[in-house]
C-alpha positions as CSV (number, residue, x, y, z in Angstrom):
1,X,-2.5,47.1,78.3
2,X,-1.0,45.6,81.5
3,X,-4.4,44.8,83.1
4,X,-5.4,43.1,79.9
5,X,-2.2,40.9,79.9
6,X,-2.5,40.2,83.6
7,X,-6.1,39.3,83.8
8,X,-7.0,38.0,80.4
9,X,-4.0,35.8,79.4
10,X,-4.9,32.2,79.3
11,X,-2.4,29.7,80.9
12,X,-2.2,26.1,79.7
13,X,-4.8,24.9,82.1
14,X,-7.2,27.6,81.1
15,X,-6.7,26.7,77.4
16,X,-7.4,23.0,78.2
17,X,-10.6,23.9,79.9
18,X,-11.6,26.0,76.9
19,X,-10.7,23.2,74.4
20,X,-13.0,20.8,76.2
21,X,-15.9,22.9,74.8
22,X,-17.1,21.6,71.5
23,X,-17.7,24.6,69.3
24,X,-15.4,27.6,68.7
25,X,-18.0,30.1,70.0
26,X,-18.3,28.1,73.2
27,X,-14.6,28.0,73.6
28,X,-14.4,31.7,73.3
29,X,-17.4,32.4,75.5
30,X,-16.1,30.1,78.2
31,X,-12.7,31.9,78.1
32,X,-14.4,35.3,78.4
33,X,-16.5,34.2,81.4
34,X,-13.5,32.5,83.0
35,X,-11.3,35.6,82.8
36,X,-14.1,38.1,83.7
37,X,-15.0,36.0,86.8
38,X,-11.4,35.6,87.8
39,X,-10.7,39.3,87.3
40,X,-13.9,40.7,88.9
41,X,-15.1,37.9,91.1
42,X,-18.6,38.1,89.6
43,X,-20.6,36.8,86.7
44,X,-21.3,38.8,83.6
45,X,-24.8,40.3,83.6
46,X,-27.4,38.8,81.2
47,X,-27.0,41.6,78.6
48,X,-23.5,42.7,79.7
49,X,-20.8,42.7,77.1
50,X,-17.1,42.7,77.9
51,X,-15.0,45.2,76.0
52,X,-14.3,44.3,72.4
53,X,-10.5,44.4,73.1
54,X,-11.0,41.6,75.7
55,X,-12.9,39.4,73.3
56,X,-10.3,40.0,70.5
57,X,-7.4,39.2,72.8
58,X,-9.0,36.0,74.0
59,X,-10.0,35.0,70.5
60,X,-6.5,35.5,69.3
61,X,-5.1,33.2,72.0
62,X,-7.6,30.5,71.0
63,X,-7.0,30.9,67.3
64,X,-10.6,31.9,66.7
65,X,-12.6,34.9,65.5
66,X,-13.9,37.5,67.9
67,X,-17.2,37.5,66.0
68,X,-17.9,34.0,67.5
69,X,-18.7,35.6,70.8
70,X,-22.0,37.1,69.4
71,X,-23.2,33.5,68.8
72,X,-22.2,32.5,72.3
73,X,-23.8,35.5,74.0
74,X,-27.3,34.6,72.5
75,X,-27.4,31.1,74.1
76,X,-28.5,31.7,77.7
77,X,-28.5,28.0,78.6
78,X,-24.8,27.6,77.7
79,X,-23.8,30.7,79.4
80,X,-25.6,29.5,82.6
81,X,-24.0,26.1,82.5
82,X,-20.5,27.6,82.0
83,X,-21.1,30.2,84.8
84,X,-22.3,27.4,87.1
85,X,-19.2,25.3,86.3
86,X,-16.8,28.3,86.7
87,X,-18.3,29.4,90.0
88,X,-17.5,26.0,91.5
89,X,-14.2,25.7,89.6
90,X,-13.0,29.1,90.9
91,X,-14.3,28.5,94.4
92,X,-16.7,31.5,94.3
93,X,-20.0,31.8,96.2
94,X,-22.7,34.3,97.0
95,X,-21.7,36.6,99.8
96,X,-23.0,35.4,103.1
97,X,-23.2,36.8,106.6
98,X,-19.6,35.8,107.4
99,X,-18.3,37.4,104.2
100,X,-20.2,40.7,104.9
101,X,-18.8,40.8,108.4
102,X,-15.3,40.3,107.1
103,X,-15.7,43.0,104.6
104,X,-17.1,45.4,107.2
105,X,-14.2,44.7,109.6
106,X,-11.7,45.3,106.8
107,X,-13.4,48.6,105.9
108,X,-13.3,49.7,109.6
109,X,-9.6,48.8,109.8
110,X,-8.9,50.7,106.7
111,X,-10.8,53.8,107.8
112,X,-9.2,53.7,111.3
113,X,-5.7,53.6,109.7
114,X,-6.2,57.0,108.0
115,X,-6.4,60.4,109.5
116,X,-9.9,61.2,108.0
117,X,-11.7,58.0,109.2
């Protein structure tokens, strides 16, 4: 339950971003994408569905119905527009050469710190 609370609780700024969306299914879908991206650092896959508990928890916070997510999930264009906005909003980007190098150096440091390399 703790990861759900930590990663999927909307703060007032998150709620405001959700409320800007016109329809209830878009508000919920935006909230789902926001929280998943912030938690995992990646976009949801085209046919990927978050756990039903996550959808219910977010719907409850927005005063909506978790069934609204099914409507949102079918509209590819809206999902794409939201993911593009959120990528910029959260400061995410595709991994580049600099990112891969930093990850490799961090892995080397972690391996060197242990006794099993």
